[in-house]
VOPAGU-2260 file (C-alpha; in pm, 1 decimal, decimal comma):
REM VOPAGU-2260
SITE   aa  ch    i         X         Y         Z
SITE  MET   A    0  -10758,1    2695,0   -4644,1
SITE  THR   A    1  -10709,4    2588,3   -4287,1
SITE  THR   A    2  -10382,2    2490,0   -4134,0
SITE  THR   A    3  -10343,9    2232,1   -3867,0
SITE  ARG   A    4  -10080,5    2220,4   -3603,6
SITE  PRO   A    5   -9878,6    1902,6   -3572,2
SITE  GLU   A    6   -9942,0    1691,9   -3268,0
SITE  PRO   A    7   -9672,7    1729,9   -3001,9
SITE  VAL   A    8   -9429,9    1442,1   -2991,7
SITE  PRO   A    9   -9470,9    1248,2   -2667,7
SITE  THR   A   10   -9147,7    1248,1   -2471,3
SITE  GLY   A   11   -9241,2     984,8   -2218,9
SITE  SER   A   12   -9224,0    1012,2   -1846,4
SITE  PRO   A   13   -9030,7    1314,9   -1719,0
SITE  ARG   A   14   -8844,5    1084,1   -1478,3
SITE  VAL   A   15   -8738,1     851,7   -1759,6
SITE  THR   A   16   -8629,4    1149,0   -1968,6
SITE  GLU   A   17   -8437,8    1294,1   -1675,1
SITE  ARG   A   18   -8255,3     963,4   -1616,7
SITE  LEU   A   19   -8171,4     938,3   -1985,0
SITE  VAL   A   20   -8030,7    1292,1   -1988,2
SITE  ARG   A   21   -7817,4    1214,4   -1683,4
SITE  VAL   A   22   -7680,0     893,0   -1838,2
SITE  LEU   A   23   -7605,7    1067,3   -2167,9
SITE  SER   A   24   -7436,9    1362,5   -1998,0
SITE  ARG   A   25   -7221,4    1130,5   -1783,4
SITE  SER   A   26   -7111,5     895,9   -2058,7
SITE  GLY   A   27   -7158,4    1066,8   -2395,4
SITE  ILE   A   28   -6831,4    1258,0   -2420,9
SITE  GLY   A   29   -6630,6     967,6   -2281,1
SITE  LEU   A   30   -6778,2     738,2   -2545,0
SITE  LEU   A   31   -6708,8    1001,4   -2809,6
SITE  ARG   A   32   -6343,8    1017,6   -2694,2
SITE  ILE   A   33   -6303,3     639,7   -2712,0
SITE  SER   A   34   -6475,6     604,8   -3050,2
SITE  LEU   A   35   -6264,8     888,2   -3190,6
SITE  GLY   A   36   -5957,2     712,7   -3051,4
SITE  LEU   A   37   -6053,9     381,4   -3211,0
SITE  THR   A   38   -6104,8     557,0   -3543,5
SITE  PHE   A   39   -5759,9     717,4   -3530,8
SITE  LEU   A   40   -5593,0     398,9   -3410,6
SITE  VAL   A   41   -5743,3     188,6   -3690,3
SITE  PHE   A   42   -5667,0     447,3   -3959,1
SITE  GLY   A   43   -5312,8     484,6   -3824,6
SITE  ALA   A   44   -5253,4     109,8   -3803,5
SITE  LEU   A   45   -5360,1      65,8   -4166,3
SITE  LYS   A   46   -5088,0     307,7   -4273,2
SITE  PHE   A   47   -4814,0      90,5   -4119,8
SITE  VAL   A   48   -4873,5    -164,5   -4397,0
SITE  PRO   A   49   -4793,2     -23,0   -4742,8
SITE  GLY   A   50   -5088,8     -45,3   -4979,0
SITE  LEU   A   51   -5342,5    -129,5   -4705,9
SITE  SER   A   52   -5484,5     216,8   -4638,6
SITE  PRO   A   53   -5719,7     355,8   -4901,1
SITE  ALA   A   54   -5599,5     702,2   -4797,3
SITE  GLU   A   55   -5232,5     626,5   -4870,4
SITE  PRO   A   56   -5212,9     811,1   -5206,1
SITE  LEU   A   57   -5391,4    1113,1   -5058,1
SITE  VAL   A   58   -5161,3    1120,4   -4754,5
SITE  VAL   A   59   -4847,8    1092,7   -4967,4
SITE  ARG   A   60   -4959,6    1367,4   -5210,2
SITE  THR   A   61   -5067,0    1599,4   -4929,8
SITE  LEU   A   62   -4745,8    1561,1   -4730,1
SITE  ASP   A   63   -4540,5    1601,0   -5045,7
SITE  ILE   A   64   -4704,4    1940,3   -5102,3
SITE  LEU   A   65   -4689,2    2046,0   -4735,6
SITE  SER   A   66   -4320,0    1948,7   -4704,2
SITE  LEU   A   67   -4233,1    2111,9   -5037,8
SITE  GLY   A   68   -4116,2    1774,2   -5163,9
SITE  LEU   A   69   -3870,4    1718,2   -4877,9
SITE  LEU   A   70   -4054,6    1424,5   -4720,1
SITE  PRO   A   71   -4037,1    1103,9   -4929,6
SITE  PRO   A   72   -4350,4     884,4   -4951,6
SITE  THR   A   73   -4246,7     601,9   -4716,7
SITE  PRO   A   74   -4138,3     826,2   -4425,6
SITE  ALA   A   75   -4447,0    1044,9   -4483,9
SITE  LEU   A   76   -4674,4     744,9   -4448,3
SITE  LEU   A   77   -4483,8     612,3   -4146,5
SITE  LEU   A   78   -4497,1     952,4   -3974,8
SITE  THR   A   79   -4871,8     970,5   -4034,0
SITE  ALA   A   80   -4917,9     615,4   -3902,6
SITE  VAL   A   81   -4723,5     692,2   -3584,6
SITE  LEU   A   82   -4903,3    1021,0   -3519,9
SITE  GLU   A   83   -5251,4     880,0   -3582,3
SITE  SER   A   84   -5181,5     572,2   -3370,6
SITE  PHE   A   85   -5043,2     786,8   -3087,1
SITE  VAL   A   86   -5350,3    1010,8   -3097,7
SITE  GLY   A   87   -5575,6     704,1   -3101,9
SITE  LEU   A   88   -5405,4     543,2   -2803,3
SITE  THR   A   89   -5416,4     862,4   -2596,1
SITE  LEU   A   90   -5785,3     907,2   -2670,0
SITE  ILE   A   91   -5872,0     545,0   -2590,2
SITE  THR   A   92   -5672,0     522,3   -2268,3
SITE  GLY   A   93   -5697,1     880,0   -2148,0
SITE  LYS   A   94   -5323,0     867,7   -2070,8
SITE  TRP   A   95   -5125,0    1165,2   -2203,7
SITE  LEU   A   96   -5456,5    1293,0   -2336,5
SITE  ARG   A   97   -5347,6    1655,3   -2356,0
SITE  ALA   A   98   -5033,9    1558,7   -2549,1
SITE  GLY   A   99   -5248,2    1353,5   -2786,1
SITE  LEU   A  100   -5484,0    1646,4   -2835,4
SITE  VAL   A  101   -5190,9    1878,1   -2914,3
SITE  VAL   A  102   -5065,8    1629,0   -3175,3
SITE  LEU   A  103   -5420,4    1599,3   -3307,9
SITE  ALA   A  104   -5453,1    1978,4   -3335,9
SITE  GLY   A  105   -5135,7    1988,8   -3546,1
SITE  ALA   A  106   -5248,6    1691,1   -3750,6
SITE  MET   A  107   -5575,4    1865,7   -3832,7
SITE  VAL   A  108   -5381,2    2096,4   -4064,6
SITE  GLY   A  109   -5266,0    1797,6   -4267,0
SITE  ILE   A  110   -5596,5    1617,1   -4235,1
SITE  LEU   A  111   -5802,8    1904,3   -4375,8
SITE  SER   A  112   -5547,8    2058,5   -4613,0
SITE  PRO   A  113   -5652,8    1843,2   -4912,8
SITE  LEU   A  114   -5974,8    2046,6   -4916,4
SITE  VAL   A  115   -5761,4    2343,0   -5022,9
SITE  LEU   A  116   -5451,7    2188,8   -5179,5
SITE  LEU   A  117   -5621,1    1914,1   -5380,5
SITE  ALA   A  118   -5976,6    2041,3   -5420,2
SITE  GLY   A  119   -5968,9    1997,4   -5797,3
SITE  ASP   A  120   -5860,6    1633,9   -5765,1
SITE  LEU   A  121   -6116,5    1557,2   -5495,4
SITE  ILE   A  122   -6418,6    1682,2   -5684,9
SITE  ALA   A  123   -6310,0    1648,5   -6049,8
SITE  ASP   A  124   -6615,8    1466,3   -6189,0
SITE  GLY   A  125   -6812,2    1456,3   -5867,4
SITE  PRO   A  126   -6689,4    1369,1   -5517,9
SITE  THR   A  127   -6425,5    1097,0   -5525,9
SITE  LEU   A  128   -6372,7     836,0   -5256,8
SITE  GLU   A  129   -6080,8    1050,5   -5136,6
SITE  ALA   A  130   -6315,4    1350,6   -5111,5
SITE  GLN   A  131   -6556,0    1148,6   -4900,3
SITE  TYR   A  132   -6263,5    1047,4   -4679,1
SITE  VAL   A  133   -6165,1    1412,1   -4627,8
SITE  PHE   A  134   -6523,6    1528,4   -4567,6
SITE  LYS   A  135   -6560,7    1258,9   -4301,3
SITE  ASP   A  136   -6263,7    1422,7   -4131,4
SITE  ILE   A  137   -6470,7    1735,6   -4069,9
SITE  VAL   A  138   -6684,9    1530,9   -3830,6
SITE  LEU   A  139   -6369,7    1399,2   -3661,5
SITE  VAL   A  140   -6248,6    1756,9   -3612,6
SITE  ALA   A  141   -6579,3    1854,3   -3452,7
SITE  ALA   A  142   -6566,1    1550,0   -3224,0
SITE  ALA   A  143   -6206,9    1635,2   -3131,3
SITE  LEU   A  144   -6314,7    1987,0   -3034,1
SITE  VAL   A  145   -6576,0    1846,2   -2794,9
SITE  VAL   A  146   -6326,3    1602,0   -2642,7
SITE  ALA   A  147   -6063,9    1877,3   -2611,3
SITE  ALA   A  148   -6313,0    2107,8   -2441,0
SITE  ARG   A  149   -6385,9    1835,7   -2183,4
SITE  ALA   A  150   -6015,2    1762,8   -2132,7
SITE  LEU   A  151   -5954,2    2132,7   -2068,8
SITE  GLY   A  152   -6226,4    2151,5   -1804,9
SITE  ALA   A  153   -6559,4    2211,5   -1979,6
SITE  ARG   A  154   -6847,5    2015,2   -1832,6
SITE  LEU   A  155   -7177,1    1899,0   -1974,5
SITE  VAL   A  156   -7417,8    1949,3   -1687,7
SITE  PRO   A  157   -7771,7    1815,5   -1706,6
SITE  PRO   A  158   -8047,3    2054,2   -1602,7
SITE  PRO   A  159   -8158,7    2015,8   -1240,6
SITE  SER   A  160   -8504,4    1901,3   -1349,1
SITE  ILE   A  161   -8662,4    1834,4   -1684,4
SITE  SER   A  162   -9014,9    1793,6   -1551,8
SITE  GLY   A  163   -9064,6    2172,8   -1540,4
SITE  ASP   A  164   -9031,1    2211,9   -1919,2
């Protein structure tokens, strides 16, 4: 039995590839920050209108557990709406970005806690819509880490030349 090697995938002109890498490295994280901000702003805005957010029951149950029953449903939802909208606006505009990232870091506890606190409810007879909502949040956390790294000084630097690879 003989094995064959796959054909190498053509990457195009090294100059085109180099330009593409430079464009992506200049704009990628900024676009990630804005898209993350839009996501938080939309999800937060939905929570201002009772019954509009599909995550409302999950938010209320989670905050009830985290606050040991001290935070009633309406204020819990309003607090979440304000925090998510604030985070969204800071990410979109870049104003008060570090403050928004601090709020986001704290919010991540609440955002991901249903994985631990309500795991049985989320995956009772297979993943529920709420479970899918929470699992999507893992991607948002990863995106937030990249944006936070950039805001704290990390830089994505393209290689000096790709043509030598």
